[in-house]
C-alpha positions as CSV (number, residue, x, y, z in Angstrom):
1,M,31.3,-26.3,-214.4
2,E,31.8,-27.2,-210.8
3,L,34.3,-30.2,-211.2
4,E,36.1,-27.8,-213.8
5,L,36.8,-25.1,-210.8
6,Q,37.8,-28.2,-208.2
7,Y,39.8,-30.2,-211.0
8,P,41.4,-27.6,-213.5
9,L,43.0,-28.8,-216.7
10,L,46.4,-30.8,-216.1
11,T,49.8,-29.6,-217.3
12,K,52.7,-30.9,-218.3
13,D,54.5,-29.3,-214.5
14,D,51.2,-30.8,-212.6
15,C,52.8,-34.2,-213.9
16,Q,56.1,-34.1,-211.9
17,V,57.4,-35.8,-208.9
18,S,59.1,-33.7,-206.6
19,T,62.7,-34.8,-205.6
20,A,63.0,-33.0,-202.7
21,V,63.4,-36.6,-200.6
22,S,65.6,-38.6,-203.1
23,A,67.4,-35.4,-203.9
24,P,67.6,-32.7,-201.5
25,N,70.4,-30.5,-202.6
26,S,69.0,-30.5,-206.2
27,S,68.8,-27.1,-208.4
28,R,65.9,-25.1,-208.4
29,Q,63.8,-26.1,-205.5
30,S,63.6,-23.1,-204.1
31,S,61.1,-22.1,-206.2
32,D,59.4,-25.1,-206.6
33,Q,55.6,-25.3,-205.9
34,L,53.1,-28.1,-205.3
35,S,50.9,-29.1,-207.8
36,W,47.7,-28.5,-207.0
37,L,47.1,-32.3,-207.3
38,W,48.5,-32.6,-203.5
39,S,46.4,-29.5,-202.4
40,N,43.5,-30.1,-199.7
41,T,40.9,-28.6,-202.0
42,C,40.9,-31.1,-204.6
43,L,41.1,-34.2,-202.1
44,S,37.6,-36.0,-201.6
45,P,37.0,-37.6,-197.8
46,N,36.3,-40.9,-200.5
47,T,39.9,-40.8,-201.2
48,A,41.3,-44.7,-200.4
49,D,45.0,-43.1,-199.9
50,M,44.5,-40.3,-197.6
51,T,47.3,-41.7,-195.2
52,S,50.0,-41.6,-198.6
53,I,49.2,-38.2,-199.4
54,L,49.1,-36.6,-196.1
55,Q,52.5,-37.7,-195.5
56,I,53.3,-36.4,-199.3
57,L,52.2,-33.3,-197.8
58,H,53.6,-33.4,-194.8
59,L,57.2,-34.5,-196.6
60,N,56.8,-31.3,-198.5
61,W,56.0,-29.0,-195.7
62,L,59.1,-30.9,-194.0
63,H,61.4,-29.7,-196.6
64,A,60.2,-26.3,-197.1
65,R,60.6,-25.1,-192.9
66,A,64.1,-26.8,-193.8
67,Q,64.7,-24.5,-196.9
68,K,63.6,-21.9,-194.2
69,N,66.0,-22.4,-191.6
70,R,69.0,-23.2,-194.2
71,W,68.0,-19.6,-195.9
72,A,68.0,-17.9,-192.3
73,E,71.1,-19.9,-191.3
74,E,73.3,-18.9,-194.4
75,L,72.2,-15.4,-193.8
76,E,73.4,-15.2,-190.4
77,L,76.4,-16.6,-191.6
78,T,77.3,-14.1,-194.1
79,K,76.3,-11.1,-191.9
80,H,79.9,-12.7,-190.0
81,E,81.5,-13.6,-192.5
82,M,81.4,-9.9,-193.6
83,E,82.3,-8.3,-190.1
84,W,85.4,-11.6,-190.0
85,T,86.5,-9.9,-193.6
86,V,86.3,-5.9,-192.3
87,R,88.2,-7.3,-189.0
88,F,91.0,-8.9,-191.2
89,Y,91.6,-6.1,-193.5
90,M,92.2,-3.7,-190.7
91,Y,94.1,-5.9,-189.1
92,M,96.2,-6.3,-192.1
93,A,96.5,-2.3,-192.2
94,T,97.7,-2.0,-188.1
95,T,100.5,-5.0,-189.2
96,W,101.7,-3.3,-192.0
97,Q,101.5,-0.2,-189.7
98,S,103.9,-1.6,-187.2
99,R,105.9,-3.5,-189.5
100,R,106.7,0.1,-191.3
101,D,107.3,1.9,-187.8
102,S,109.0,-0.6,-185.9
103,A,111.9,-0.8,-188.9
104,T,114.8,1.0,-188.4
105,Q,116.3,0.9,-191.5
106,L,113.7,0.8,-194.1
107,S,115.0,2.2,-197.8
108,S,112.1,4.4,-199.6
109,G,110.9,1.4,-201.6
110,H,109.9,-0.6,-198.3
111,C,108.2,2.6,-196.7
112,A,106.2,2.9,-200.3
113,Y,105.8,-0.6,-200.6
114,A,104.2,-0.5,-196.8
115,E,102.2,2.5,-197.1
116,K,100.7,0.6,-199.9
117,Q,99.3,-2.3,-198.0
118,I,98.4,0.1,-195.2
119,I,96.0,2.3,-197.6
120,C,95.0,-1.3,-199.2
121,G,93.6,-2.7,-196.1
122,M,92.3,0.9,-195.2
123,S,89.8,1.1,-198.2
124,L,89.3,-2.2,-198.6
125,G,87.7,-2.6,-194.7
126,M,86.0,0.4,-194.6
127,S,84.6,-0.6,-198.4
128,Q,83.7,-3.4,-196.7
129,K,82.0,-1.7,-193.7
130,Q,79.8,0.2,-196.0
131,C,78.8,-2.7,-198.1
132,S,77.6,-4.6,-194.6
133,N,76.0,-1.5,-193.6
134,I,73.8,-1.5,-196.2
């Protein structure tokens, strides 16, 4: 009974090889978990190849840490990109305002187009700003 608790029934998922080192950018790695075969609870001190097992555990730990750091960096970049997007739309709105104001002989069609671009830039900038505050 004690052995059944220490060594659960093997499933097909337990026997899969980790590709974290050979294919670091493959899909589904964010949800992969290390099999119970590699957990410290099932290792006996008499294991002859303990250094290899510890190396595998260390590599998997390093992989998980690198993945966590990549996601933290991605979050930081996404926040900045959202801010840059708001600034771009507001810049385009002010650019169209200055174009409209500096032109002396604009037809009504040109004025309408400039107004449309100003409104579009302002509304996109504001909607992006509201999304980034969520």
